[in-house]
C-alpha positions in Angstrom: 117.8 137.0 112.6 115.8 137.3 109.4 119.1 138.3 107.6 120.8 135.2 108.9 117.9 132.9 107.8 118.0 134.6 104.3 121.7 134.2 104.0 121.6 130.4 105.0 118.8 129.7 102.6 120.7 131.4 99.9 124.0 129.5 100.5 122.0 126.2 100.1 120.2 127.4 97.0 123.4 128.5 95.2 125.4 125.2 96.2 125.0 122.7 93.4 123.9 119.5 94.6 123.0 120.5 98.0 119.7 119.0 97.9 120.3 116.1 95.4 121.2 112.8 96.7 124.1 111.3 94.7 126.6 108.4 95.2 130.3 108.6 95.0 130.3 109.0 91.1 127.9 111.8 91.2 125.1 110.1 89.4 121.5 110.4 90.6 120.0 107.5 92.3 118.0 104.9 90.2 114.3 104.6 90.5 113.2 101.2 91.9 111.3 99.1 89.5 107.7 99.0 90.2 105.9 95.5 90.6 103.2 95.0 87.9 99.8 95.7 88.7 97.5 92.6 89.0 94.8 92.1 86.5 91.1 91.4 87.6 91.7 87.7 86.7 94.6 87.5 89.0 92.5 88.9 91.8 89.6 86.5 91.3 91.9 83.5 91.4 93.6 84.9 94.7 90.1 85.9 96.1 87.2 84.1 94.7 84.8 84.5 97.6 85.0 88.5 96.9 83.1 88.0 93.7 80.3 85.3 94.9 77.7 85.5 97.3 76.3 82.0 98.5 77.8 80.5 95.5 76.0 83.0 93.0 78.5 85.5 90.9 78.0 88.9 92.0 76.3 91.1 89.3 75.7 94.7 89.9 72.2 96.2 89.3 72.1 97.8 85.8 69.8 100.6 86.9 69.5 101.7 90.6 67.6 104.6 92.0 67.2 106.4 95.3 63.7 107.6 96.3 63.2 110.9 98.2 62.7 109.0 101.5 66.2 107.6 101.1 65.6 104.0 100.1 67.3 102.3 97.3 65.7 100.3 94.6 67.1 98.1 91.6 65.0 98.8 88.3 66.0 95.7 86.2 67.3 92.2 86.6 71.0 92.1 87.2 
């Protein structure tokens, strides 16, 4: 049984184009064009509520720490 499997794999490995997808002319398929990634300005325009909280723009803490008891604190004004 092993010999049969080895023979089948060998035949496919030695056959040119056995695993490649080609069209009638034999050329490989063309890669589809990827859409451009949106910039942060585009995302802000599409989802303004993601970047504001109660009308105040989100500003991350410039220096946050975690105490040994697991509590978080912000050291500084954002």
